[in-house]
N, C-alpha and C positions, 0 to 999 in steps of 0.2 A: 505788559510782558515783564518778566523778571530780568535782572541783569545777568549777562554772560561774561565769562572770562575773555581774555584777549583772543584766545584761539577760536572760541566759539563765535565771538563777534566777527572776527575776520572771515570765518567760514560763511556766516549768514549775511555778509555785506554791511555789517555795522562797524566798519572801521572808522578811525578818527578822520580819515581823508574824505569821508562822505559816503553816502549810500550808493551812488551810481557806480563808482569804480568797484565797490564790493560786489555789486550785483553781476557785473560783467565777469569778474573773476569767478564767481560762483557758477555761472552758466558754462564757462569754458571747462571748469573742473568736472562738472556733471557730464558734459559731452565726452570728455576724454575717458572718464570712468565707464561710461556706457559702452564705448567702443572696445575698450580692453576687456570688459566683462563678456561681450558677445564673442570675441575671439577665443577666450579661455573656455567658454561653454562649448564651443564647437570642437576644440581639441579634446576636451573631456569626454564628449559624446563619442568621438571617434575611438579614443583609447578604451572606453568602456565597451564599445561594440567589439573591438579586437579581443579584449580580455574575455568577453563572453564566448566568442567563437573559439578561443583557445581552450577555455574550460569545457565547452561542449565537446571539442575534439578529444581532449584528454579523457573525459568521462566516457566517451564512446569507445576509445581504444581500451581503457581499463575494463569496461564492461565486456568488450569482445574477448579480451584475454581471460577474464574470469569465467565467461561462458565456455571458452575452449577448455580451460582447466577443469571446469565442472563436468563437461562432456567426457573428457579423458578419464577423470576419476570415476565417474559413473560407469563408463565402459569397463574399466578395470574391476570395479566392484561387482558389476554384473557378470563379468567373466569369472571372478572369484566365486560368486554365488552359484553360477552354473556348474563350475567344477565341484563345488561343495555338494550341490544337489546330486550331481552325477556320482560323486564319491559315496554319498549316503545311499543312493538307490542301489549301486552295485555292491556296496558292503552289506546292505540289508538282505540281499539275496542269499548270502551265505548263512548257513545254520549257526545258531548261537543264542546265548541268553540275552535277556533284555538289557537296556542301557544301564539300569541301576543295579544290576546283579552283582557287579564287582564291589560297589559301595556296601551292599548288604553282607558281603563275604568277609568283611574286615575281622570278624571273629575267628576265622580259620586259624588253626594252629597246626604245627607239624604233626602228621599222622603217624600211625604205628609203623608204616613202611619206610619211614625216614624221608618223607617229602616235605620241602618247605611249603609255607602256607599258600603262596601263589600257584605253585605247581600242583598242590592238592586241589585248589579251585579249578585249574585247567583239567585235572584228572576227572573230577565230577562232571565238568562240561562235556568232555569227550565221551564219557559213558552215556550221556543223555543225547548228544547231538551228532556223534560220529567222529571219524578221523580228522575232519576239518572243522574248526570252530572259530567263529569270530567273536571278539570281545571288544566292546566300546570302552576305551579308556577315558574318553571325553567326547564332546560334540564333534571334534575334528581329528581325533586320534583313534585309529582302528588297529587292533592287533589280531592277526590271523594265525592261529596255532595249528600246526600240521603234525599228525602222529603217524600216519601211514608211511612205512619205509620207502615204498615205490614213489609216492608223491614227494617225500623228503629229498630223494636223489634228484628229481626233476627240479624241485624248488631251489636247491643249493647250487645247481648248475646254471640256472637262469638268473636268480637273484644275486647279483654280484656287488651291489652297492652297500656301503656301510651307512648306518643311521647318522644323519647330520649332527644330532646332539652328541654322539660319541666323538666325532671328529672335532667338534667345537670344544668339548671338554679337554681333549688331549692338547689341542693347540693353545688353549688358554693356560694350561699347566706347563707345557714343554716348549712353547714357541712354535713358529711356523715350520712345518715339515711336510713334504709331499707324501709321506707315508700315512698321514692322518686325513687326507681328503676323502670325501664320501664316494666319489665316482671311481669305480674299478678301472675304467679305461685310463684315467689319469695316473693311477698308481701301479698299473700292471707291470711295467718295466722295472720299477723299483723293487717290487716283490720278487721278481725273477732274479734280480741281482742279489738281493738279500738272501734268498733261498740258496743260491749258489755259494755264498759265503758260509752260511750255517752248515751246509752239507760238505764243505771243503775243509779249510784250515781250522775253523772253529770246532768242527766235529772231531778232528784229529787231536785237538788240544783238551777237549772237555773231559776225556777219560782220566788223564793223569791229574787234572785239576781236582776232579771229584775225589780221587784217592787222597790227595793232600788235604782236602777240607776235613776228612774224617780224622786226620791227625790233630785238628784244632777243635774237635767236638767237645772236649771237656770244659772249654771256656764258657760253654752255654749250658752247663749242668751244675748241680750242687751235690756235694758229697752227702750221702744219706746212709742209713743203716742197711738198706738192701741194695745199694749200688749208687750209680750216678743218676740222680733224679733231675727231671727236666719237664718243662711245659711243652707239650707236643707241638702246639701251633707255633709258639715262638721259636723253638729249636728248629723246626722245619723251615720257618721263614729265614732264620739266620743261615742255614745250610744252603738253601736255594739262592739266596742273595750272594753268599760267598763264592759259590761255584760259578755263577754267571758273571759276577764282577771280575773274578780272577781270570776267567776265560777271555773276557773282552779287554781288560786293562793290564793283564799280566800278573805274575805271582806276587808282586809288590802290593796288590790290593788286599791280600790276606793280612798284612801288617800295617796297612795304611791307617794312620790315627783317626782320620775323619770318616772311615768306613761306616762306623755305627751311626754317626750323625746322618750320613747319606741315606742309610736304610730307614732311619726314623722319619726324615723329611719325606721320603718317597711314600711311606705308609700314611703320613698325614695328608698328602695330596690325594692319595687313593680314596680317602674317606670323604673328601669334600669336592672333588673336581666336577662331578656330575651335578651337584647342587648349584654351584655358581654358573654352570653352563646353561641352566634353564632360564636365566635372565635374558630377555631380549635386549635390554639396555643394562650394561654392567653397572652395579651400584658402587661407583668409585668412592662415594662418601661413606660407605659402610665400613666400620672398623673391622668387622669380621672378614670382609673381602680384602681390605688392606693387609690384614695379617696373612691371609692366604696367598696374596701376591708376593709378600715378603718371603714366604716359604718357597714359592716357586723360583724366585730370583736367587735365593740361597742355594737351592738344588742345582740350578743352572750353573752357578759359580763353582760348586763342588765338582760338577761334571767336567767343566772346562779345566779345572785344576788336575783332575785325574787323567784327562786326555794328554795334557802337557807332560805329566809324570811318565805316562806310558810311552810317549814319543821319545822322551829322554832315555828311557831304558832301551828302547828299540835302537836308537842311534848308538848307544854304547855297545850293543850286541854287534851291530854292523861294523863299527870301528874295530872291535876286538878281532874280527876275522883277518884284519890286516897285520896282526901281531903274531909273533912266533908261537905263543902258547895261548890260544883263545879259549880252550875248553872250559877253564874255570869261570871266566866272565860269562861266557855263553850259557853255562849251566845255571849260574846265579840268576840270570835274567831270562830264563827260558819262558817263552810264551808271553811276549809283550804285545801291546796294542798298536804299536806303530804300523805294522804290516796290515792289520785289520783296518785302521783308519785310512791307509792308502787305498785299499780296495774299496772302502766305503766312498771315498772321494771319487774314484773312477766310476762307481755305479751312479752317484748323484749327477756327475757331469754328463753322463750318457743319457740321462732321462730327467731333465729339469721339470719343474711343475708346469701346469698348463698355462700359467700367465707369462712364462718365460723369465720370471724373476728368480734369481739364484743367489742366495746368501749362504755360501759354503759353510762357514763356521756354525751358523744357526741350524742348517740342515744336519750336519754331523752331530751336533749336540742333541737336537731333537730326536734323531734316529736312535742314538744310544740310550737316551732317557726312556724312549718308548719301548725299546727292547728290554731294558732293565725292569720297567714297570710290568709289561705283559709276562715276561719270562718268570719273574719272581712270584707274582701272584698265582699264576696257574700251577707251577711246579710245587709251590708251598702247599696248596690244597691237596694235591695228589700224594706228596710225600707224607703229609700229616695223616691222610687216610690210610696209607699202607702201614705206617708204624702202628696206628691204632688197631687195625685189623690183625696184624701179626701178634700184638700183645693180647688181643682177645681170643686168638686161635693158636695156642701153643703147638698144636699138631701140625698146622700149616707151616709155622716158623721152623719146626724141626725138619720138615721135608725140604724147605729152602736151604737150611744150613747143610743138610746132608748133600744136596746137589752141589753147593759151593765147595765143600770139602772134597767131594769126589772128583771135581774138575781141577781145582788148584791147590788143594791141601789146606792145612790149618794156618800156616804162617806165610805162605808165598802170596804176594799181592796179585789179585786177579788181573790178567792181561786183557787186551781188547778182544782177542780171540776167545779167551775164557768166558768173558761176559756174554759174548754172542751165543755160547752154548747153554747158558743158564735159562732154559725155557720155562721152567717152573717158576723161577723168580719173576720173569717177565709176565707170565700168566697171572701171578699174584698182583703185580702192579696193575695190569689191565682189569682184573676183577674188582680191585678196589676203586679204580677210576670209573668202572661201570656203575657201581653202587653209589659212589659219591663223586660225580664229575666236577671239574673245576668250576663250572658255572651252571645254573639251572636252565638257562635258555640259550639257544643258538639263534642269534638275531641277524636278519638281513632285510633289505628293502630294494624295491625297484623304483627309482626316483622319477622316471619319465614315462615308462610304458607299463600298461596293464600286463599281468602275467596270466597266461592261459595254461592251466594244468590239466592233467588227465581227468576223466570222469566229468567233464564239462564245468570245471571250476574256474572262475575268473576272479583274480585278486586285483582290486584297483590300484593304480600307481600311487605311491606315497604311503601305503599301508605298511605296518611293521609285520614282517614275516618271522614267525618264531617257531622253533622246534623245541618242545619240552624234553630236554635230554634225559632227565630222570625217568619220565614216563616211558620214553622209547626204550631206554636201556634196562627197564625193569618190567617190560611187557611180557606177561606169561605166555602169550601166543607166539612169541619169537624166542624166548629164552627158557621156556619150560615152567612147570609148576613151582620150581624152586628158584624163581627169578629174583626173589627178595632175600635169598640166602647166599652168604659168602662161600663161593666154591670155585677156586682157580682152575679146577680140572675141566671146566666147560670150555676153556680156551685151548685144550690139548687133545690130540688124538693118540690113542695107545694101540699099538699092535704088538703081538708077541710072535717072534719067529726064531728059527734055529740060528745059533750064533754063527756057525760056519757059513750058512747061506747069507746071513746078514753082512758078514765081512765081504763076501763076494759082491753084494749090492753096494756096500759102502765104498768099495774101491772106485766106483764110477761116479760117486756123489761129489758134487762141487760144494765147497764151503762158501757161503754167501753171507751178506751182511744181515744185520738184525732186522726183524719185522718182515722177512720174506718167507713165503710159504715153503720154500725148499729147505729151510733150516731144520736140522735134526740133532738128536742128542741121545746118547746111551745113558740111562739113569742107573740101571742095576744089571749085574750079571749073575745069573743063577745057573752055574754049570754050563750046559750047552744052550741055555735060553737067554735071550736079551729082550728087554722092554724098550721099544723104540718110541720116541715122542716126536710127533710132527706138530709144529706150532701152527695153529689156525691162522689163516691170512685175515687179519682184522680189517684190512682195507676192503675186502669183499663183502663185509657184513654191514648193510645199510642201517642196522639197528645199534651200531656201536660208533659213537661220535665224540670221544673225549677230546679230540683235536680238531673237530669240525670236519667238513668235507666240501667237495666242489671247488669252485674258483677261489674261495677265500679260506681254504684249508690252512692251518697253522704252518707257516714257513719253517718254523723251528721244531717240527714234530720229531724228526729223527734225532736231532740234537737233544731234545728233552728226554727221549727214551734212553739214549746212551748215558746221559747225565744221571738219571735216576737209578738205572740198573747198576752202574759202576759205584755210585754212592752207597746204595743199599747193600750191594755185595760185599764191599769192604767193611761196612758197618756191622753186618750180621756175621761176618767172619770173625770179628773181634769181640762182639758183645751179644748177649742175649737180651731181648727186649721184654720187659715185664710191666704189668700194671702197677702203678703206685699204690701205696697203702691206703691213701685217702682219695683215690680216683673215683669220680662219679661216672658210672657207665650208662646212666640214663641220658644218652646223648641225642640231641636233635639238630638237624641241619639248619643253618641260618646264613643268610647272605651278608657278607661283610667284605668290603673292599672289592666288590665285583665278583667275588667267588663264594662258593659254598664252603662253610666251615662247620665243624662239629662243636656244639656248645653244650655244657661248659667244656673248655679245652681239656683233654685228658692229661692226667699227670702220670708219666711213665718213668721207668728207671732202666739204666744200662748196667748189666752185670757182666764183667769181663769173663771171657771164656778161657778155659785151660788150654794152653798150647802144647 
């Protein structure tokens, strides 16, 4: 054997003391080692067994949870698939073009009747399939277009909900507000409160504000050889914005330095809000979205600033009444927003949103921004259309001017009662809104329940219900063969009677507010004869829907009518509207900022009248 070192020699019994002692030591060490090894092996086996049991338990529980999740998800998916199949089956029962028909129609252009391309597509579909047409916008998106007036009335009374995408777009732009929720049940009380405000103090204020805005009209025009030239769309937008802003915030809005920025930011939001709302997950990393949110925050800040300024003016007016001579201060700040905000707060508190959460400042700001948004866009389109039609039809403009002069003269500002008598002017506004409504489609939906209409028609829940306003308001079967011709006379009834007998009848007549069928007016006197004009009751005509109808009818309808009639009466009393020298009259309707606009925007001019 080879030599070992001392350690090895000791272990193997070859110590210097002899081999016997080394052997005993070795045996004792081996015995001790074997005993310890047996004990450790037992403990290890026990620990391993416990660990295995724990692992099996964990795996079992995890598997059970995963199976439960899988079953739940599968159930939800099956429920979704079942609803989708049910949606497809019920939607397919409605008459309409195939799924890819809309994709093939991208080449549609505005037709000769002045219809935008999608409305033109619906018009062709209605001719082929009848008064109710379904159009698949996608595998899970169904649009049902209804053209029959009887069915429209039933649809608008039953379908009370707003499209979820619309509510999402507004909340993304203006913040949380109970006015933007889709469910009609949740917003009903707020609508009633807002309608009361529009038809109350705001309605009283808008007439005087509209007259004041005409005094500022030259700032939106440029001096030219034929008069004050202006872009029709932009000038109409400025006027609508100024009237509504001054009515809500007070007269100080007309000279507010940031008013133009407020208007520009609002129009930028109008162009993009629906695009960003289509994202299920907001692209926070996108620079375009970041820019859009910066615009929204800036507009919210400007709104807060104007609310505070309006409240300051309102407090000054209130304090002035405690002084000996308050007339000057009260007149300076006539029509402030403080009282409106107080009423708005009362309405919000009385009907909080469905979740019970109430952020008062956010609600007020969102409500005001929403009113500015809707009010400006809708009235801009109608005012622009009226100005264009008056410039294109000088004979109609001459009749309107004759009516204005016969009622209030050439220089006296028209009063509230004067404007209520201007039926031909109102008929002109209605006729323009008939041919070019604010929007091409009136959209509703029923979120939870199927809709059962007359004639055995069932519309599945979740479908987009649309009324093609242009088609309905230009339907020859309802409006006559001249339905596509501008003719304000269609909204008036003419009867000729003896003047003395008319006076007898007139003594018993009551003077009532605008838009009621009892309104009457003397237009001309011819010796013993008088022409009486009875204004048609537009609310009774299911084929005339410029402000909607049913449960979701525009809460500011009367407000908008008074605004536009007062504005146009004062404007036509002072100026004659003419076509610009380079104005392109080959105009086609195009959807911009949710509304129908004529493109290219007409270039018009204002010629001062001789007083």
